TIMI-123082 format. One record per residue (C-alpha): residue in three letters; x, y, z. Coordinates in pm, whole numbers, plus 50000, padded with zeros to 5 digits. Last residue first. Layout:
alaXYZ/...
END
This chain:
unk235111576840901/unk237171583641214/unk235721572341549/unk237071587541871/unk237231570942215/unk238381592142510/unk240991582642776/unk241661601543100/unk244791593543299/unk248031593543102/unk247991631143112/unk245171631342857/unk244631599342652/unk242891602142312/unk241781568442165/unk241201559441802/unk238711537841611/unk238801534241233/unk239111552740904/unk242731560340820/unk244231591540969/unk245351621140755/unk242111640240816/unk242281635641197/unk243351672141277/unk243151681341647/unk241491713241770/unk241931723642138/unk238981742142278/unk240181753142621/unk243501760142448/unk247121749242487/unk246611711842506/unk249961696242429/unk250691670142160/unk250751634042046/unk250081614041729/unk249651578541605/unk250791558841908/unk250121521641856/unk247641506842103/unk246061483041848/unk242851503441821/unk244911534041735/unk246631557741978/unk246421595442021/unk248471610142311/unk247631641842506/unk249751663642735/unk248071690442946/unk249331726042909/unk245891740542959/unk243311725943201/unk243551755043441/unk242201777343165/unk238621765543225/unk236341736043127/unk238111716242852/unk236971711142491/unk238831687642262/unk237591696541916/unk237811672041628/unk238861679941271/unk238541657440966/unk235921630040912/unk234541627741261/unk232501603941471/unk232451622841711/unk232191659941654/unk233241665641923/unk235311655342228/unk234201669242565/unk236471671242869/unk235331675943227/unk236161643143390/unk239621644243541/unk239531680343655/unk236291674843842/unk237871645944029/unk240621668744135/unk238161695444244/unk236351672244478/unk233321648344513/unk231891650244159/unk228471633044165/unk228201602843938/unk226491598243598/unk226151561243513/unk226071552643145/unk223901531742905/unk223941516842558/unk221131503842329/unk220771492841964/unk217691492641738/unk216901484041375/unk214061504541226/unk215421503740874/unk216511540540897/unk218601533241209/unk217441535141569/unk219791542141861/unk218371539942212/unk220281558242488/unk220191548442852/unk220901569043164/unk221801558243517/unk221901584643790/unk223531617243898/unk221901647943756/unk222181654843388/unk222361689643240/unk223661676942908/unk222921651542630/unk224661644342304/unk223481623542007/unk220271643241997/unk216701630542072/unk216481640742438/unk213581625042627/unk213411656442847/unk213431637043174/unk216371616143051/unk215631583042878/unk217621592242571/unk216391587742212/unk218701589241915/unk217891587141542/unk220261575041279/unk220631583140910/unk222071558740824/unk221731521440771/unk223141497041026/unk226771500041140/unk228091525741390/unk226421549541631/unk228021575241865/unk226691587542197/unk227891618742388/unk227341623942760/unk226531650343022/unk226551659143391/unk225801694143515/unk223041684643755/unk224461707044035/unk225261678244270/unk228971686044302/unk229451688043930/unk227571658743783/unk229941636243601/unk231201637043249/unk230521615342948/unk232301607442627/unk232211576742406/unk228701564242467/unk228591536242217/unk225761525841982/unk225981495341763/unk224201483141448/unk225891452941295/unk226621460140934/unk223691458140691/unk222591424940534/unk222821409840188/unk220831383439999/unk222571372539681/unk220961351239412/unk224001331539307/unk222581306939054/unk219451308238839/unk218311276938660/unk215791271638379/unk214291238538280/unk211931223838023/unk210241191338126/unk206931199037959/unk205211205638293/unk207791232738369/unk211041227338564/unk212621255138774/unk216041252038943/unk216871277439213/unk220091291539367/unk220851310639688/unk223771331339816/unk224061345540167/unk222361366840429/unk219691348240622/unk216271340940477/unk212931342440655/unk211051339140324/unk211381320039999/unk208681324139731/unk208021300739438/unk207841270639667/unk209891238439664/unk212391243839949/unk215531222239953/unk217621252840059/unk219411252039724/unk215971256139580/unk213931232039364/unk210801246939209/unk208211228738994/unk206091247938746/unk202581241038620/unk202501255438357/unk204111251038015/unk206981273737918/unk206641311137930/unk206661332338241/unk207991325138590/unk207851350738872/unk210171344539167/unk210141361339508/unk213251359839730/unk212871373140084/unk215361381540361/unk214121388140714/unk216501364440893/unk217461391241158/unk221271387141120/unk221971424541093/unk218811443641032/unk216551448340733/unk217821417640552/unk217701420240173/unk214481418339971/unk214631399739640/unk212681401339315/unk213701375839055/unk212121372738711/unk212221338838539/unk211941329138177/unk210851298037985/unk210671306437618/unk207111307837493/unk205371274837429/unk205541257937093/unk203071251536816/unk202761226136538/unk199711232436321/unk198271203436122/unk196311205735797/unk194441178335619/unk193561174535251/unk191441144435151/unk190881125634826/unk188711095134771/unk189221073334464/unk187701043534639/unk190701020534579/unk193461046834549/unk192561064134874/unk194471096934842/unk195691117735133/unk197321151835088/unk199221164935391/unk199751200735499/unk201981212735783/unk201701247035942/unk204481260836162/unk206761257036463/unk209671234136384/unk209391196936330/unk211801169636431/unk209161143336343/unk207141127036063/unk204921096136080/unk202401085335818/unk205081085635552/unk205391105435229/unk207721133835329/unk208311162935092/unk207761188535364/unk204411198235208/unk203431162635285/unk202161137235026/unk200501105435147/unk199091076234942/unk196411053635090/unk195911017934962/unk198070999735216/unk197341022835508/unk193611016535496/unk191881035835777/unk194991056835826/unk196481065736164/unk198611097036128/unk201481105136368/unk202861140436372/unk206031149036568/unk207701174736792/unk209791164237094/unk213461172037034/unk213141195436740/unk212151226836924/unk215021228137180/unk214971262837335/unk211201265937294/unk210691234637500/unk207611212637461/unk207171214037086/unk203881197836992/unk203331160636946/unk200171156236742/unk198411122636740/unk196071114336455/unk192811096636387/unk190921075736134/unk192171092535818/unk190561080135500/unk187161079535665/unk184361054735591/unk181391076735506/unk179271089235794/unk175961072135859/unk172701086835726/unk170311094136014/unk166681093635905/unk163961119735930/unk160191122835921/unk157701147935790/unk154131136135743/unk151591153535522/unk148041140535540/unk146191150635223/unk144121118835200/unk146411106034920/unk149401108935145/unk152111135735118/unk155431123735258/unk158111149635344/unk161621135835385/unk164351146835621/unk168061138835639/unk170071137135960/unk173801132235908/unk175841120535608/unk174931135635274/unk172101122435061/unk171951120334686/unk170101087234653/unk166761093934822/unk164481064734760/unk160741068634782/unk161041093434503/unk161471131534487/unk165161137334556/unk165961173934625/unk168331166934917/unk165591178135163/unk163611148235033/unk160121151934882/unk157911121434846/unk154401120534700/unk151891092834762/unk149701082034468/unk148571049934648/unk148431030534321/unk152031018334331/unk151471000834661/unk151241003635037/unk151521041435074/unk149631047935398/unk151841023435587/unk154681046335489/unk158051035735348/unk161301054935310/unk164391043835117/unk167861056735201/unk171041063234995/unk174201083835046/unk175631100134734/unk176361135034865/unk180111131734926/unk181851149335218/unk183731118135331/unk183781093035045/unk181261067034930/unk178241082235109/unk176551059535368/unk173901034235269/unk170451029335422/unk168311004335237/unk165501008535486/unk163291034235655/unk159931031535832/unk156931054635878/unk153741041736040/unk150691061935946/unk147671067436167/unk149641081836463/unk148291068236788/unk145621074637048/unk144921046337292/unk141691049637489/unk140721037337836/unk137371033938010/unk136961032438389/unk133781023938576/unk132401038838892/unk130031033339181/unk129951062039430/unk126151062339463/unk125751093839251/unk127521078138954/unk131231078038877/unk132841076838532/unk136641074138546/unk138301084038219/unk141511070938067/unk143921081937798/unk147051065137664/unk149311083437421/unk149501100837082/unk147961135537092/unk144341142337178/unk143061176637086/unk139631166737220/unk138041155537543/unk134551143737630/unk132291136837928/unk133511167538114/unk136011167238405/unk139351172738232/unk142481166238438/unk144301147838158/unk143781114938343/unk140111121038282/unk137611124638566/unk133921123638480/unk131031128038722/unk127571113038682/unk124251125438818/unk122601101538781/unk122351065338881/unk124101038638679/unk123641025338328/unk124261037637972/unk126771064738055/unk127911084637749/unk131621087737681/unk133571110437447/unk136941108537272/unk138491130837007/unk141941130036842/unk143321161936688/unk146991160336792/unk148231166436431/unk151571148836479/unk150691121136230/unk147391127236062/unk143771120936154/unk144351112936522/unk141811087136635/unk138131093436669/unk136661076336975/unk133021074137071/unk131921057637392/unk129031039137543/unk128961036037919/unk128441011438201/unk128001016838574/unk126660987738779/unk129880967538796/unk130460979839151/unk133850995339079/unk134201014739400/unk134211051139511/unk134311057039885/unk137261081139884/unk138151093940230/unk141651105840316/unk142911092140647/unk143961112840951/unk141811092641194/unk138871116341244/unk136761095840999/unk136131125940776/unk139661138640811/unk142091148441085/unk140021179541171/unk136771173940989/unk135131164040659/unk138071155540435/unk136961137340119/unk133241136040196/unk131881105240023/unk132341089839679/unk128611093839607/unk128791131039674/unk126691144239967/unk123951167439849/unk124371204939858/unk121751228739993/unk123301230740337/unk121661236340673/unk124231257140860/unk125131248241219/unk126801272841453/unk129031270241759/unk129771303741921/unk132481312542171/unk132991327642514/unk134311361442621/unk137901353342713/unk139681374542452/unk142741359042285/unk141921372941940/unk141011406342101/unk138551429441929/unk135961405541783/unk135431385742104/unk132871358542028/unk135371331341943/unk134601308241651/unk132971274741588/unk131841255341284/unk129201230441177/unk128351229640804/unk125551205340713/unk125571186040385/unk122241174840250/unk120821139540237/unk118321144540518/unk120321125340779/unk120121153241040/unk123901154641091/unk124781153940721/unk128431161840780/unk131061188240714/unk132921199641028/unk134821232541028/unk138341232241175/unk138691253341491/unk142141268341539/unk142121306041570/unk138601316841483/unk137561353241531/unk134491373541611/unk131941395141436/unk130141373541177/unk130641370440799/unk127651357540605/unk127681321140500/unk129441297240265/unk131261325740093/unk132511314739749/unk136011316739602/unk135861306539239/unk138501295738989/unk136251270538813/unk138321239238880/unk140011253639188/unk136711258739372/unk137541275339705/unk134701275839960/unk134741302240234/unk133621302740597/unk133731336940763/unk134961354741076/unk135071392041144/unk137751410641337/unk137671445941476/unk139031480841430/unk141031483041109/unk138571461440918/unk140231428741010/unk139391396440831/unk139331360940964/unk139321328240774/unk137721293740807/unk138471273540494/unk136411248540295/unk138261232340002/unk136341222439691/unk136601187139559/unk136411177939192/unk134061151639046/unk131581177638925/unk129221172839219/unk129011210139297/unk130051206639661/unk132791180639617/unk134161181539972/unk137271193540158/unk137971206240511/unk140561230240647/unk143181233840921/unk143311264641137/unk145671294341145/unk144211320940915/unk144461358440980/unk144061387040734/unk142041368440475/unk143051350440156/unk146741349240070/unk147111327239766/unk149091298839616/unk148151274339341/unk149651244739159/unk152771239539369/unk154351208739213/unk154621177139422/unk154031156039112/unk151031133339175/unk149701152439476/unk149561185639293/unk150111210139579/unk147721237739684/unk148841265939917/unk146971290140142/unk149071318140284/unk148941339240598/unk150841371640641/unk152841390940900/unk153231364541170/unk154791374141503/unk154431348341784/unk155891327941632/unk158071333241326/unk157201349740996/unk154861339840713/unk152171315240825/unk151291284440622/unk147901268540543/unk147381235740362/unk146001218040059/unk147271184839922/unk146091165939614/unk144531131839555/unk145671111739250/unk142751108339004/unk144331132538758/unk145051169638783/unk143191192639022/unk141241193039352/unk140981156739459/unk141151160839835/unk143581159240128/unk143881186640392/unk147331189240553/unk147421195840932/unk148111231641040/unk150961237641286/unk152681262041052/unk155851282541012/unk157211303440727/unk160491318840612/unk161141293040345/unk158191272540223/unk159931241340093/unk157731216839905/unk158711180339926/unk158321150239700/unk158321112039705/unk160631109040006/unk161301072140060/unk159621055940360/unk159621021740185/unk156001011440115/unk154371042540263/unk156131065140016/unk156661098240194/unk155101131840101/unk156541163740245/unk155341198940326/unk157971222640468/unk156461251140672/unk159101251040949/unk156551233641177/unk156721203140955/unk153771195140727/unk153171158340671/unk151811135340402/unk152301097840450/unk151481071440188/unk148941043340191/unk149781013439975/unk147601004139674/unk150291014939429/unk148331045239305/unk151151069739377/unk149581092339642/unk147621066739844/unk146421087840137/unk147301095340502/unk147591129040678/unk150181135640946/unk149441153741271/unk150791189241296/unk153571195241550/unk156831183741388/unk159641203141556/unk161931232441502/unk165691238141542/unk167681209841385/unk164791195941177/unk164111159241108/unk162491136540851/unk161321100340817/unk163051086441126/unk162301049641178/unk161311040341532/unk163101009541669/unk163941028041992/unk160241033042064/unk160111005142324/unk157390998242580/unk156790963942424/unk153300976142333/unk155111004442156/unk157110979841948/unk153960960741852/unk152270993041747/unk154970995741482/unk157061027241449/unk157241057041214/unk158791090341314/unk158851127141216/unk161621146541390/unk162361173541645/unk164191204941742/unk162561227541999/unk161261262841971/unk157801256541824/unk157951220041925/unk159801187141894/unk158581151941822/unk156241136841564/unk154081105941518/unk153131079941258/unk152131047141424/unk152201014441230/unk149620986741250/unk150710955241070/unk147910937740881/unk149140946140534/unk150160981440637/unk147380995340858/unk148091031540949/unk147641047641294/unk148041085341340/unk149611102541641/unk148661137241770/unk151741159641779/unk152831183442055/unk155871163442160/unk158951168842376/unk162411157342276/unk164391127142400/unk165261116342045/unk163391083042076/unk160331100642225/unk159341084642555/unk157731050542603/unk154331037342707/unk152241005942749/unk148990995042917/unk148331027243109/unk145071025943305/unk142121046943188/unk139681020243307/unk137561008543015/unk139581023942731/unk142831008642858/unk145491033642758/unk148351029542508/unk150821057542551/unk153271077242337/unk155661100542515/unk157101135442531/unk160541142042673/unk160841167942953/unk162311199942819/unk165791215042811/unk165321241642544/unk164371269442784/unk164831299842559/unk161201298442448/unk159881301042807/unk158191269942956/unk154381271742984/unk153831249742679/unk155511220242849/unk154841195842568/unk153941159742628/unk151331132642600/unk150441112842288/unk147441089342260/unk146581054042150/unk143381041342309/unk142001006042348/unk139330986142166/unk137090966142400/unk136880928142438/unk138960927042755/unk141900910742577/unk144520935942687/unk145420950442345/unk141950955042188/unk142360970341843/unk143331007241826/unk141301038741883/unk143021071741819/unk143481100442062/unk143791138041996/unk146481153242219/unk147061151242596/unk149221179342735/unk151671173743023/unk152201145543272/unk155571139743442/unk154331138543803/unk155941171943880/unk154201185143569/unk150841171843688/unk151021186744038/unk149511220443949/unk146771202843755/unk145241190944083/unk144841153144099/unk142641127343928/unk145051121943637/unk143411098543384/unk139841106243480/unk137181079243454/unk133471074943378/unk132641111643436/unk129031123043399/unk127751139043081/unk124531119143098/unk124241100442768/unk127821103042646/unk129281091842977/unk132681108742980/unk136131092542954/unk138621119643039/unk142141132242978/unk143591162643158/unk147301156843229/unk148201193543240/unk146311204942929/unk143631188342723/unk142021155142638/unk138821139442505/unk137081105642507/unk133271106842489/unk130861077842529/unk128701062742257/unk125121056342358/unk123781020542356/unk124101017242733/unk127020992842710/unk129311012342942/unk132201014842693/unk130381030242396/unk133001046742175/unk133521082842063/unk136521104841987/unk136671141442090/unk138791170541975/unk141511184742198/unk141761219542352/unk140281211342693/unk141451238542932/unk141951227843293/unk140241212543597/unk137241201843396/unk133451205543432/unk131271187243180/unk128341204943021/unk125181186842907/unk122581185142633/unk122881221942546/unk120371233242284/unk121501236441923/unk118161225541771/unk118511190841622/unk122231185241678/unk121821188942053/unk125101202942187/unk127451184542423/unk130071206442590/unk133411198042749/unk135291222942972/unk132061241443051/unk132471244843430/unk136121252543367/unk139151252943596/unk141781278543501/unk145421278143388/unk144831277643012/unk141301288742936/unk138331267042850/unk136781247842564/unk135941213842421/unk133371204842156/unk130771177242119/unk128041179541855/unk124901158441815/unk124051135941524/unk120351131241459/unk118891096241465/unk117041103441789/unk119271080841999/unk120061109842230/unk123901111342214/unk124261106941836/unk127861116741761/unk129551145841581/unk132901163241649/unk133511200541672/unk137131212941668/unk138751223741996/unk140851255242031/unk138121271942236/unk137821302542458/unk136521313742799/unk133341294342870/unk130101311842791/unk129151287542517/unk126831304042262/unk124781281642035/unk123531289541684/unk120971269041492/unk119911259841140/unk121371290140966/unk120391286140601/unk123161286040342/unk123141314240090/unk125261318039778/unk128141341039705/unk130661347639430/unk134311356339453/unk136561355539146/unk140011340139145/unk142331358338908/unk145221345638696/unk143161316738567/unk144021280938642/unk144851254838376/unk148491264938365/unk148861257838734/unk150771284238926/unk148161309239041/unk149561335039282/unk147421358239495/unk148671383839742/
END
């Protein structure tokens, strides 16, 4: 995928090639390398040699640190380590033998000072087995930085970070906190230390920045699976063993800040700013003077531990930012992107996906000496079977991607190429490393370090970013240009020929300095001339091959100055007699022959038939330059300044609130005539409709007709929807109101003191509501009735016992109240659903009555065994149907129950009827009885309850 976002870049980036000569190639048969090559002269032959770390996590290494002869690639020495050395070296002579010594770190507390001349150990920070380092609280050592002498032994000391338990599983978020340390360079002893202020681990190499004599440390906390932050603290605080005063620049709730920060002046204020890429892919720039965020670029769905590369790639003289981001989440990345950010604005100027796998940081240098840097990347491609590695140059100015050298089998995961003239012949050398295994990225088959003899000379301003953490290995952008006073130039400037024509031209020609020269305009151009200049300030920096520069500025402006005067508004609103006079510096006198053409049709310097608002005039100068300009003509003084309209607030009382109030600019000289016959500025008691008023200013003679519409809301109305109680006394009543008309919003006042439009959980009764709209109109509804059904009850009115244990018992249930129809459910073995039940054995039985609203009532009986014939005779009667409207049947078991007397009484005990049972199914007529409850007593012994309805 390739995306070009800067307007000056083409939509395609072409790939060309040129050849660099292979100077030497060295194979290190250690396992792998994450270390970037660093250069130092270890033989005093004037040629820089190369030091690089290596090894495999969890294993001792005979080639943990390797020194390579820069002249021919031969091995100067190998240094054995107890663990993998993934860091990159720093150099300082501490044994006074004239050869700089090596300081380098790695995993499990591995940090060494190595004699640069012999490869022997000067000191070891943790001289114990790596297996005990975690128990001792020592983890990974990251790239160190030298700081001024802190213990007064005459030797600079070492700032370094330690932390990060990389062997812990991702789900283990409780990690030992990382720390910053200051170490005595001569002995390896700790001079000061403190843990991360947020208690998190660290994987970030610190950077030191000098702010007006105060040394500040920029460092990060957190990891790939651990929250963290970016911090700034003074070296003084660390020497006091206290990081609590650290200032947080940014933070992330789930991921850390792993990549070291890069340092450059991004706003040309002379103060170094901070550029950082968080592990979540976000790239930020902070103002070094106040820590404010200058810009940030969010790269959602990505991660990266790559450090930003700084160089002047596009735009003006402000350096820009290049970096690499990985799409996905560790350890699964599906694509790798390269991104370029305009350092002055924070805008993404270019984005691409070059190569199949790209993790490492990059370098930057002006290869073609055109004043613009190219970025050097180390990418890997996969052909379906194996990987190949290649160095590429990206030229953003000319839209070119150029191979630096042929692709080789193998893969590079983290090594940043080094750009340096190691043999001091004036040409750039490319030193890079990659793993030899082309099939397995993590293969343990050694690695190559190669040196290419370049054909490009070093630019006079230096190598912008020549290594991991920059040319000076301290995270700082390099620009060695300076105003030496030795570069001078002649220039030619042709101003804009006509206002708004944008046709200015400027060119410069160096008259002193050493060729070749580069040119950098604030427009982004890099030639010695620019054209199509519009009004504004322009500058160009001219730099010679030694890095000396001079700056020339130009001011482009419109040749003719246009001014207006004598501006007068029209006499009356809507008139076209406004006046304005235009003047051009190109029309100084009567002999200038300028022509004027107003949009009103006027053709002189003075337009005198202008309406209010913006008016334009076209001025034709004697040189043919046509300038169009405009002037704002003020509004005429109004007759009517403003008005207040009082509309009808209640439709039922339209005249109470309606009015029109006019505020006249000159009430004494203005005459009013309403279509109502009124002649005052205030009228009221108005109905709905249209009202016209004629206004006449008798002094100016201005006339105006205004129209006002008086409106009214719809009549306030209310709709009531109520739900009665489902069951007796269950508080399930609801009243729902819908209000239409009037003026929302509405206020509700209920007889219950509630103030909502819906009432719930109501008991039976009467309710009232008063509703007031926002205009004060009211509507009231009284006596909203909520009803309830009668109390639901079930009675077992007849039952008979089990006949001598033969399960011949039975019962009849009757329901009253509630809402019919009813349903019955007995708890007998058959779960009978009728009102009567038979064939019962002795025991307790319950009936559940449910009405059509779902209300429930219960009753129960006890069925007993019949112990003798007499008892049988007293129980075996059935009364049905019960309840009844007319006839009931009194059913007896057998003829022996005939000739029994019965008496019918009401609920008060009054005898209503009596008779003799002369049939086993005696019928009794209840049709003449009033509705109610009655009792049938047989032989003054057995009583049955009957309900008439």
